[in-house]
TORMIVEX-369767 format. One record per atom (N, C-alpha, C): residue number from 1; atom name; x, y, z. Coordinates in pm, whole numbers. Layout:
BEGIN
num/atomo/xx/yy/zz
NUM/CA/X/Y/Z
...
END
This chain:
BEGIN
num/atomo/xx/yy/zz
1/N/797/2541/-3801
1/CA/731/2428/-3736
1/C/753/2429/-3585
2/N/875/2462/-3542
2/CA/905/2465/-3400
2/C/822/2570/-3330
3/N/805/2690/-3392
3/CA/727/2797/-3339
3/C/580/2754/-3324
4/N/530/2684/-3427
4/CA/388/2635/-3426
4/C/371/2538/-3308
5/N/469/2446/-3294
5/CA/462/2347/-3185
5/C/467/2414/-3051
6/N/547/2518/-3037
6/CA/560/2588/-2910
6/C/428/2654/-2874
7/N/367/2720/-2975
7/CA/237/2786/-2952
7/C/131/2683/-2910
8/N/134/2569/-2978
8/CA/37/2463/-2944
8/C/58/2415/-2802
9/N/183/2403/-2761
9/CA/213/2356/-2624
9/C/164/2460/-2520
10/N/191/2588/-2549
10/CA/148/2693/-2457
10/C/-7/2693/-2447
11/N/-72/2680/-2562
11/CA/-217/2678/-2561
11/C/-273/2556/-2481
12/N/-210/2437/-2501
12/CA/-252/2316/-2429
12/C/-236/2340/-2280
13/N/-123/2398/-2240
13/CA/-98/2424/-2099
13/C/-205/2515/-2041
14/N/-238/2621/-2116
14/CA/-344/2712/-2070
14/C/-476/2639/-2056
15/N/-509/2556/-2157
15/CA/-639/2486/-2152
15/C/-646/2392/-2033
16/N/-533/2321/-2005
16/CA/-529/2230/-1891
16/C/-550/2303/-1763
17/N/-488/2421/-1747
17/CA/-503/2499/-1626
17/C/-645/2547/-1611
18/N/-705/2588/-1725
18/CA/-840/2640/-1719
18/C/-945/2541/-1682
19/N/-919/2409/-1718
19/CA/-1021/2309/-1698
19/C/-1018/2247/-1558
20/N/-911/2276/-1485
20/CA/-900/2215/-1353
20/C/-993/2284/-1253
21/N/-1043/2207/-1158
21/CA/-1129/2262/-1053
21/C/-1054/2358/-965
22/N/-926/2333/-945
22/CA/-841/2415/-856
22/C/-729/2474/-936
23/N/-682/2594/-898
23/CA/-568/2653/-969
23/C/-447/2560/-961
24/N/-369/2558/-1068
24/CA/-248/2478/-1065
24/C/-142/2544/-981
25/N/-87/2476/-884
25/CA/16/2536/-801
25/C/117/2428/-761
26/N/242/2466/-747
26/CA/347/2372/-713
26/C/419/2414/-587
27/N/366/2512/-516
27/CA/433/2563/-398
27/C/358/2521/-274
28/N/432/2509/-163
28/CA/372/2491/-34
28/C/464/2550/70
29/N/411/2581/184
29/CA/492/2644/289
29/C/606/2549/326
30/N/729/2601/322
30/CA/844/2516/352
30/C/839/2464/494
31/N/774/2538/585
31/CA/770/2497/723
31/C/668/2388/751
32/N/580/2363/655
32/CA/473/2265/681
32/C/514/2125/635
33/N/514/2029/727
33/CA/546/1891/683
33/C/452/1843/573
34/N/501/1755/490
34/CA/427/1709/372
34/C/288/1658/403
35/N/275/1587/514
35/CA/140/1530/549
35/C/81/1596/671
36/N/117/1719/695
36/CA/65/1790/808
36/C/-90/1800/803
37/N/-149/1763/918
37/CA/-295/1769/927
37/C/-366/1649/875
38/N/-298/1556/810
38/CA/-362/1432/756
38/C/-391/1339/871
39/N/-510/1280/865
39/CA/-554/1180/964
39/C/-555/1046/895
40/N/-465/959/941
40/CA/-438/833/870
40/C/-488/714/947
41/N/-511/607/872
41/CA/-540/476/929
41/C/-451/376/851
42/N/-380/290/928
42/CA/-290/192/866
42/C/-323/56/923
43/N/-375/-35/838
43/CA/-395/-174/882
43/C/-262/-245/875
44/N/-240/-341/970
44/CA/-110/-409/973
44/C/0/-316/1013
45/N/-33/-207/1083
45/CA/66/-104/1110
45/C/154/-119/1231
46/N/142/-238/1296
46/CA/227/-261/1417
46/C/357/-335/1383
47/N/374/-376/1259
47/CA/496/-447/1219
47/C/519/-437/1073
48/N/642/-470/1030
48/CA/675/-476/887
48/C/660/-342/816
49/N/618/-349/688
49/CA/602/-227/607
49/C/499/-137/671
50/N/392/-191/729
50/CA/290/-106/789
50/C/343/-21/901
51/N/431/-75/985
51/CA/487/-1/1093
51/C/578/110/1040
52/N/652/78/934
52/CA/740/180/872
52/C/656/293/810
53/N/542/258/755
53/CA/451/361/699
53/C/403/455/814
54/N/357/395/920
54/CA/303/478/1032
54/C/414/568/1085
55/N/535/516/1099
55/CA/644/598/1152
55/C/679/716/1057
56/N/681/687/929
56/CA/714/789/829
56/C/604/894/820
57/N/479/848/822
57/CA/365/940/820
57/C/371/1037/941
58/N/405/980/1058
58/CA/416/1064/1179
58/C/527/1168/1163
59/N/640/1124/1106
59/CA/749/1221/1080
59/C/707/1335/991
60/N/617/1304/898
60/CA/576/1405/800
60/C/450/1482/845
61/N/410/1464/972
61/CA/308/1548/1026
61/C/168/1488/1041
62/N/152/1359/1000
62/CA/20/1298/1011
62/C/-1/1242/1154
63/N/-129/1238/1191
63/CA/-168/1167/1310
63/C/-252/1049/1264
64/N/-272/950/1348
64/CA/-351/838/1299
64/C/-370/722/1393
65/N/-425/616/1337
65/CA/-457/495/1410
65/C/-404/374/1335
66/N/-348/285/1410
66/CA/-299/155/1360
66/C/-400/48/1396
67/N/-436/-30/1298
67/CA/-525/-149/1323
67/C/-439/-270/1304
68/N/-431/-354/1407
68/CA/-352/-476/1397
68/C/-409/-585/1489
69/N/-363/-706/1462
69/CA/-421/-820/1534
69/C/-395/-815/1684
70/N/-487/-857/1763
70/CA/-466/-860/1907
70/C/-343/-945/1940
71/N/-266/-900/2036
71/CA/-147/-974/2078
71/C/-26/-948/1996
72/N/-39/-864/1891
72/CA/75/-831/1806
72/C/169/-735/1876
73/N/281/-700/1811
73/CA/378/-606/1870
73/C/313/-470/1888
74/N/353/-404/1996
74/CA/299/-270/2023
74/C/412/-173/2058
75/N/536/-210/2031
75/CA/647/-120/2057
75/C/666/-24/1942
76/N/717/95/1973
76/CA/747/189/1869
76/C/630/256/1803
77/N/517/260/1868
77/CA/401/330/1812
77/C/431/479/1811
78/N/412/549/1696
78/CA/446/691/1692
78/C/367/777/1791
79/N/431/879/1837
79/CA/364/970/1928
79/C/245/1036/1858
80/N/132/1041/1930
80/CA/11/1099/1871
80/C/-71/994/1794
81/N/-27/871/1786
81/CA/-99/765/1722
81/C/-153/669/1827
82/N/-255/595/1790
82/CA/-312/493/1877
82/C/-322/363/1801
83/N/-340/253/1879
83/CA/-357/121/1821
83/C/-490/63/1861
84/N/-560/3/1767
84/CA/-685/-71/1795
84/C/-665/-214/1756
85/N/-706/-301/1842
85/CA/-700/-448/1814
85/C/-804/-483/1710
86/N/-759/-528/1591
86/CA/-849/-556/1481
86/C/-798/-679/1405
87/N/-888/-773/1375
87/CA/-861/-881/1285
87/C/-932/-852/1156
88/N/-855/-827/1046
88/CA/-917/-784/923
88/C/-1007/-891/860
89/N/-998/-1015/907
89/CA/-1088/-1119/857
89/C/-1229/-1102/911
90/N/-1244/-1022/1013
90/CA/-1373/-1004/1081
90/C/-1424/-861/1046
91/N/-1527/-855/965
91/CA/-1578/-724/922
91/C/-1621/-638/1038
92/N/-1686/-695/1136
92/CA/-1732/-617/1253
92/C/-1609/-560/1326
93/N/-1502/-634/1331
93/CA/-1380/-587/1396
93/C/-1323/-467/1319
94/N/-1321/-479/1188
94/CA/-1271/-369/1102
94/C/-1358/-244/1123
95/N/-1489/-261/1120
95/CA/-1581/-149/1138
95/C/-1559/-80/1272
96/N/-1536/-160/1377
96/CA/-1512/-104/1508
96/C/-1381/-26/1514
97/N/-1276/-81/1448
97/CA/-1148/-11/1441
97/C/-1159/122/1369
98/N/-1232/125/1260
98/CA/-1254/248/1185
98/C/-1327/351/1272
99/N/-1428/305/1343
99/CA/-1503/397/1431
99/C/-1408/454/1538
100/N/-1320/371/1591
100/CA/-1224/420/1691
100/C/-1132/524/1633
101/N/-1088/503/1509
101/CA/-1000/601/1446
101/C/-1070/735/1429
102/N/-1194/732/1383
102/CA/-1269/855/1361
102/C/-1296/925/1493
103/N/-1328/848/1595
103/CA/-1355/906/1729
103/C/-1228/974/1783
104/N/-1114/918/1756
104/CA/-990/974/1809
104/C/-942/1097/1733
105/N/-969/1102/1602
105/CA/-907/1209/1520
105/C/-1008/1293/1444
106/N/-1136/1259/1454
106/CA/-1240/1340/1394
106/C/-1262/1318/1247
107/N/-1198/1221/1188
107/CA/-1216/1189/1046
107/C/-1099/1111/989
108/N/-1104/1090/859
108/CA/-995/1021/791
108/C/-962/1093/660
109/N/-833/1099/631
109/CA/-788/1157/505
109/C/-698/1063/423
110/N/-642/959/493
110/CA/-549/871/425
110/C/-558/733/487
111/N/-578/630/405
111/CA/-582/492/450
111/C/-478/414/380
112/N/-407/329/455
112/CA/-309/238/396
112/C/-343/99/443
113/N/-377/13/348
113/CA/-411/-128/379
113/C/-285/-212/363
114/N/-215/-235/475
114/CA/-89/-305/470
114/C/-98/-445/537
115/N/-214/-477/597
115/CA/-227/-607/657
115/C/-223/-715/553
116/N/-148/-819/577
116/CA/-144/-929/482
116/C/-64/-1043/531
117/N/-67/-1154/453
117/CA/6/-1274/492
117/C/63/-1339/367
118/N/179/-1400/382
118/CA/240/-1478/274
118/C/240/-1624/319
119/N/181/-1716/242
119/CA/173/-1856/280
119/C/304/-1930/257
120/N/310/-2049/310
120/CA/421/-2138/276
120/C/410/-2184/132
121/N/520/-2231/77
121/CA/518/-2283/-59
121/C/429/-2405/-74
122/N/350/-2407/-179
122/CA/268/-2523/-207
122/C/257/-2534/-359
123/N/290/-2648/-412
123/CA/273/-2673/-555
123/C/123/-2690/-585
124/N/87/-2663/-711
124/CA/-53/-2664/-747
124/C/-127/-2792/-714
125/N/-61/-2905/-737
125/CA/-124/-3035/-710
125/C/-133/-3064/-563
126/N/-70/-2983/-480
126/CA/-73/-3007/-336
126/C/-134/-2893/-259
127/N/-219/-2815/-325
127/CA/-276/-2699/-256
127/C/-360/-2738/-136
128/N/-340/-2668/-25
128/CA/-420/-2685/93
128/C/-531/-2577/83
129/N/-652/-2618/46
129/CA/-759/-2525/18
129/C/-807/-2452/145
130/N/-788/-2516/259
130/CA/-820/-2443/382
130/C/-728/-2325/404
131/N/-600/-2352/378
131/CA/-500/-2241/389
131/C/-523/-2140/276
132/N/-562/-2186/157
132/CA/-591/-2096/47
132/C/-701/-1997/90
133/N/-807/-2047/152
133/CA/-915/-1959/197
133/C/-868/-1860/305
134/N/-778/-1906/392
134/CA/-723/-1818/495
134/C/-648/-1703/433
135/N/-570/-1727/332
135/CA/-494/-1622/263
135/C/-589/-1520/196
136/N/-694/-1574/133
136/CA/-790/-1484/67
136/C/-866/-1402/169
137/N/-899/-1464/286
137/CA/-968/-1392/391
137/C/-887/-1269/436
138/N/-759/-1288/456
138/CA/-674/-1173/504
138/C/-641/-1079/391
139/N/-594/-1125/280
139/CA/-537/-1037/179
139/C/-645/-977/86
140/N/-759/-1042/76
140/CA/-865/-990/-12
140/C/-979/-934/68
141/N/-1045/-1017/150
141/CA/-1160/-968/226
141/C/-1116/-861/325
142/N/-993/-872/378
142/CA/-944/-766/465
142/C/-938/-631/397
143/N/-887/-628/272
143/CA/-884/-505/196
143/C/-1028/-459/164
144/N/-1111/-555/125
144/CA/-1252/-516/91
144/C/-1323/-457/210
145/N/-1305/-519/326
145/CA/-1373/-465/447
145/C/-1318/-327/479
146/N/-1188/-309/467
146/CA/-1129/-180/500
146/C/-1181/-70/407
147/N/-1184/-96/279
147/CA/-1233/8/186
147/C/-1381/29/204
148/N/-1456/-76/234
148/CA/-1602/-65/256
148/C/-1630/32/368
149/N/-1560/16/479
149/CA/-1595/92/599
149/C/-1524/226/608
150/N/-1424/252/527
150/CA/-1361/381/524
150/C/-1412/470/412
151/N/-1460/410/303
151/CA/-1502/488/187
151/C/-1603/601/220
152/N/-1704/571/302
152/CA/-1803/678/326
152/C/-1743/798/404
153/N/-1624/778/462
153/CA/-1564/882/547
153/C/-1461/966/471
154/N/-1429/924/350
154/CA/-1323/988/270
154/C/-1383/1093/178
155/N/-1323/1210/180
155/CA/-1375/1318/97
155/C/-1268/1368/-3
156/N/-1293/1478/-62
156/CA/-1208/1538/-163
156/C/-1060/1542/-113
157/N/-970/1485/-194
157/CA/-830/1487/-161
157/C/-783/1371/-75
158/N/-874/1285/-31
158/CA/-837/1169/50
158/C/-776/1062/-39
159/N/-703/971/25
159/CA/-639/866/-50
159/C/-656/728/23
160/N/-652/624/-56
160/CA/-658/485/-8
160/C/-549/411/-84
161/N/-452/358/-12
161/CA/-340/289/-79
161/C/-327/150/-25
162/N/-318/52/-115
162/CA/-305/-89/-77
162/C/-161/-134/-100
163/N/-109/-205/-1
163/CA/21/-271/-22
163/C/-5/-400/-94
164/N/14/-398/-225
164/CA/-9/-513/-309
164/C/123/-586/-325
165/N/161/-617/-448
165/CA/283/-702/-465
165/C/320/-711/-612
166/N/445/-747/-632
166/CA/492/-796/-761
166/C/394/-902/-815
167/N/339/-983/-725
167/CA/247/-1090/-764
167/C/106/-1040/-791
168/N/88/-908/-799
168/CA/-36/-855/-847
168/C/-44/-860/-998
169/N/74/-875/-1064
169/CA/73/-876/-1208
169/C/145/-996/-1272
170/N/206/-1081/-1188
170/CA/270/-1200/-1242
170/C/248/-1318/-1151
171/N/267/-1436/-1206
171/CA/240/-1557/-1128
171/C/360/-1610/-1056
172/N/337/-1716/-981
172/CA/444/-1786/-908
172/C/399/-1931/-890
173/N/479/-2028/-929
173/CA/435/-2170/-924
173/C/419/-2222/-781
174/N/471/-2150/-681
174/CA/472/-2206/-543
174/C/374/-2139/-450
175/N/315/-2027/-487
175/CA/227/-1956/-392
175/C/99/-1909/-468
176/N/26/-2000/-526
176/CA/-93/-1966/-601
176/C/-194/-1884/-524
177/N/-210/-1917/-396
177/CA/-307/-1844/-315
177/C/-266/-1697/-298
178/N/-140/-1678/-277
178/CA/-92/-1541/-260
178/C/-108/-1461/-390
179/N/-71/-1522/-500
179/CA/-85/-1458/-634
179/C/-233/-1423/-658
180/N/-319/-1518/-632
180/CA/-465/-1494/-652
180/C/-510/-1377/-563
181/N/-465/-1375/-441
181/CA/-508/-1272/-349
181/C/-456/-1132/-390
182/N/-334/-1125/-442
182/CA/-282/-995/-478
182/C/-340/-946/-611
183/N/-368/-1040/-702
183/CA/-444/-999/-822
183/C/-581/-943/-784
184/N/-647/-1009/-690
184/CA/-776/-964/-643
184/C/-769/-827/-577
185/N/-666/-806/-497
185/CA/-649/-677/-429
185/C/-634/-566/-532
186/N/-561/-591/-639
186/CA/-547/-490/-747
186/C/-683/-467/-812
187/N/-763/-572/-829
187/CA/-899/-555/-882
187/C/-981/-462/-795
188/N/-969/-477/-664
188/CA/-1043/-392/-573
188/C/-996/-248/-587
189/N/-865/-228/-602
189/CA/-812/-93/-619
189/C/-869/-26/-743
190/N/-869/-99/-854
190/CA/-914/-39/-978
190/C/-1068/-12/-976
191/N/-1141/-102/-915
191/CA/-1287/-82/-905
191/C/-1319/34/-808
192/N/-1250/37/-696
192/CA/-1277/141/-596
192/C/-1235/278/-649
193/N/-1130/284/-730
193/CA/-1089/411/-786
193/C/-1201/468/-876
194/N/-1267/383/-950
194/CA/-1379/429/-1034
194/C/-1499/474/-948
195/N/-1523/398/-840
195/CA/-1638/427/-757
195/C/-1616/555/-676
196/N/-1497/577/-626
196/CA/-1470/690/-535
196/C/-1414/813/-605
197/N/-1372/796/-731
197/CA/-1316/909/-805
197/C/-1407/1030/-813
198/N/-1535/1013/-835
198/CA/-1625/1131/-844
198/C/-1624/1215/-716
199/N/-1590/1152/-602
199/CA/-1585/1226/-478
199/C/-1447/1286/-452
200/N/-1357/1272/-548
200/CA/-1222/1325/-531
200/C/-1128/1239/-450
201/N/-1166/1112/-434
201/CA/-1083/1020/-353
201/C/-998/933/-452
202/N/-869/925/-427
202/CA/-780/848/-510
202/C/-744/712/-445
203/N/-745/611/-526
203/CA/-719/475/-475
203/C/-607/413/-560
204/N/-498/374/-498
204/CA/-385/316/-569
204/C/-326/200/-488
205/N/-223/142/-546
205/CA/-148/32/-480
205/C/-1/45/-510
206/N/80/-8/-419
206/CA/223/-25/-447
206/C/247/-175/-464
207/N/345/-202/-550
207/CA/376/-345/-580
207/C/522/-371/-547
208/N/550/-398/-417
208/CA/691/-431/-382
208/C/735/-564/-448
209/N/864/-564/-487
209/CA/926/-693/-519
209/C/979/-753/-390
210/N/1075/-843/-396
210/CA/1134/-897/-275
210/C/1193/-787/-190
211/N/1162/-784/-61
211/CA/1215/-688/34
211/C/1279/-769/150
212/N/1400/-734/185
212/CA/1472/-814/287
212/C/1423/-784/429
213/N/1294/-809/452
213/CA/1239/-799/586
213/C/1272/-928/662
214/N/1251/-925/792
214/CA/1274/-1045/873
214/C/1189/-1161/825
215/N/1066/-1125/781
215/CA/975/-1230/735
215/C/1027/-1298/606
216/N/1080/-1220/512
216/CA/1133/-1278/390
216/C/1256/-1363/421
217/N/1343/-1312/503
217/CA/1464/-1387/539
217/C/1426/-1516/604
218/N/1325/-1516/690
218/CA/1281/-1638/752
218/C/1225/-1739/651
219/N/1147/-1688/557
219/CA/1096/-1778/451
219/C/1209/-1836/367
220/N/1305/-1754/331
220/CA/1417/-1804/252
220/C/1498/-1910/328
221/N/1513/-1892/459
221/CA/1579/-1989/542
221/C/1503/-2121/545
222/N/1369/-2112/558
222/CA/1287/-2230/568
222/C/1282/-2306/435
223/N/1305/-2239/324
223/CA/1302/-2300/194
223/C/1437/-2354/146
224/N/1535/-2353/230
224/CA/1672/-2388/185
224/C/1678/-2531/132
225/N/1605/-2622/197
225/CA/1610/-2761/151
225/C/1547/-2772/13
226/N/1449/-2687/-19
226/CA/1384/-2695/-150
226/C/1463/-2620/-256
227/N/1526/-2505/-221
227/CA/1594/-2426/-321
227/C/1745/-2461/-330
228/N/1798/-2515/-225
228/CA/1945/-2541/-223
228/C/2027/-2414/-205
229/N/1958/-2303/-164
229/CA/2029/-2176/-150
229/C/2030/-2130/-5
230/N/2140/-2077/39
230/CA/2145/-2008/168
230/C/2067/-1880/155
231/N/2042/-1814/268
231/CA/1970/-1685/265
231/C/2045/-1585/180
232/N/2178/-1577/201
232/CA/2259/-1482/124
232/C/2257/-1513/-25
233/N/2259/-1638/-59
233/CA/2253/-1679/-200
233/C/2115/-1647/-259
234/N/2012/-1668/-183
234/CA/1877/-1638/-231
234/C/1860/-1490/-250
235/N/1909/-1409/-157
235/CA/1900/-1261/-171
235/C/1981/-1215/-293
236/N/2097/-1275/-313
236/CA/2179/-1241/-430
236/C/2109/-1277/-557
237/N/2045/-1389/-563
237/CA/1969/-1430/-682
237/C/1859/-1333/-712
238/N/1785/-1289/-606
238/CA/1675/-1194/-623
238/C/1729/-1062/-676
239/N/1847/-1020/-626
239/CA/1907/-896/-672
239/C/1946/-902/-820
240/N/1999/-1013/-862
240/CA/2045/-1029/-996
240/C/1928/-1034/-1097
241/N/1807/-1056/-1049
241/CA/1689/-1061/-1137
241/C/1628/-924/-1164
242/N/1692/-819/-1110
242/CA/1638/-686/-1129
242/C/1726/-603/-1221
243/N/1668/-499/-1279
243/CA/1742/-410/-1365
243/C/1853/-335/-1292
244/N/1829/-300/-1164
244/CA/1926/-223/-1088
244/C/2029/-312/-1018
245/N/2008/-441/-1023
245/CA/2104/-535/-966
245/C/2101/-536/-814
246/N/1985/-498/-761
246/CA/1963/-502/-612
246/C/1816/-515/-588
247/N/1780/-547/-464
247/CA/1638/-551/-430
247/C/1599/-422/-362
248/N/1472/-387/-367
248/CA/1425/-263/-306
248/C/1425/-274/-155
249/N/1415/-157/-93
249/CA/1414/-152/54
249/C/1275/-113/108
250/N/1259/-140/236
250/CA/1134/-96/303
250/C/1116/52/284
251/N/1222/131/306
251/CA/1215/277/295
251/C/1166/319/157
252/N/1209/248/54
252/CA/1168/285/-84
252/C/1020/258/-104
253/N/972/149/-47
253/CA/827/121/-55
253/C/748/226/16
254/N/795/262/137
254/CA/724/361/219
254/C/721/496/145
255/N/831/539/85
255/CA/829/666/15
255/C/735/663/-106
256/N/719/550/-168
256/CA/622/538/-275
256/C/479/558/-221
257/N/451/506/-102
257/CA/323/523/-39
257/C/301/672/0
258/N/406/729/52
258/CA/400/876/82
258/C/366/954/-43
259/N/432/924/-154
259/CA/404/992/-279
259/C/258/977/-319
260/N/204/855/-311
260/CA/64/834/-352
260/C/-36/897/-254
261/N/9/930/-135
261/CA/-77/992/-34
261/C/-70/1145/-42
262/N/38/1195/-88
262/CA/63/1339/-89
262/C/7/1409/-216
263/N/-8/1541/-211
263/CA/-68/1614/-324
263/C/7/1601/-455
264/N/136/1573/-455
264/CA/211/1567/-581
264/C/164/1454/-674
265/N/88/1361/-621
265/CA/34/1254/-706
265/C/-116/1273/-732
266/N/-160/1397/-731
266/CA/-307/1428/-736
266/C/-373/1381/-863
267/N/-295/1355/-970
267/CA/-354/1307/-1094
267/C/-345/1158/-1115
268/N/-308/1085/-1008
268/CA/-284/942/-1021
268/C/-389/864/-939
269/N/-462/778/-1005
269/CA/-555/687/-931
269/C/-577/560/-1012
270/N/-611/452/-940
270/CA/-635/324/-1003
270/C/-509/253/-1053
271/N/-395/293/-1000
271/CA/-266/242/-1053
271/C/-194/154/-955
272/N/-111/66/-1009
272/CA/-15/-15/-932
272/C/123/43/-957
273/N/187/101/-851
273/CA/317/155/-860
273/C/420/53/-813
274/N/490/-6/-908
274/CA/585/-111/-876
274/C/711/-52/-808
275/N/755/-114/-701
275/CA/874/-77/-631
275/C/962/-199/-618
276/N/1030/-236/-726
276/CA/1099/-367/-734
276/C/1237/-359/-797
277/N/1289/-238/-817
277/CA/1420/-217/-879
277/C/1425/-272/-1020
278/N/1311/-289/-1081
278/CA/1311/-327/-1223
278/C/1305/-476/-1248
279/N/1194/-537/-1203
279/CA/1168/-678/-1241
279/C/1079/-674/-1364
280/N/1132/-708/-1478
280/CA/1062/-684/-1605
280/C/1042/-810/-1683
END
């Protein structure tokens, strides 16, 4: 039986290799950075996770363009990268930013939609619908506009990655607008993966859990009267809710995005890759 199973495995491996459009290979030049030659676009790339993505992509050989709101931070932009003032709520602004990226680098191979906003806590009976619409404009329509205007420029092997959230798959009683927006962003990812797959373009998302960015620490501090927890206590509680007993880091989220952008994930599309240390 073991010999039969082995023969079946060898035959399956052969068949899989034969059906692929390209030969199966796992080697690359050691001297070539992982993302060498890739032309990237990162929305929300002047701060937070987006800035860390741009910096890491540059380290790995990519050139690119950052799209971020006018008046935002402009320090630490990677060498060989440029910044375009873009408000993702404005489709014309997004389209202009994409055109600037293509003009600067001659095309696009990798897009990371990292622009987003987290609202203040609001219970369901006290929802501010104006603020609800603002969150959807940024977190949903911003992603939709970005994929709309980059999709025609992406060819075989290109990638589009959305910074989604833990709240793309679970609810939260205090931030319904954010949960709704991140569920919708995942819907865009899954739909776009089906639409762009025939062209060889992969579309995925990462789902960070709590990450100790300055923004999260600020929100935890602002919520102290409601939660009764100091920032350190809130971070400790978040860590204890995970399988690994800690919260994930920005670097871990960024490396997941690198993975989804690089050739080693060539068989993955339409997926949410959770980076949360095991929130189950």
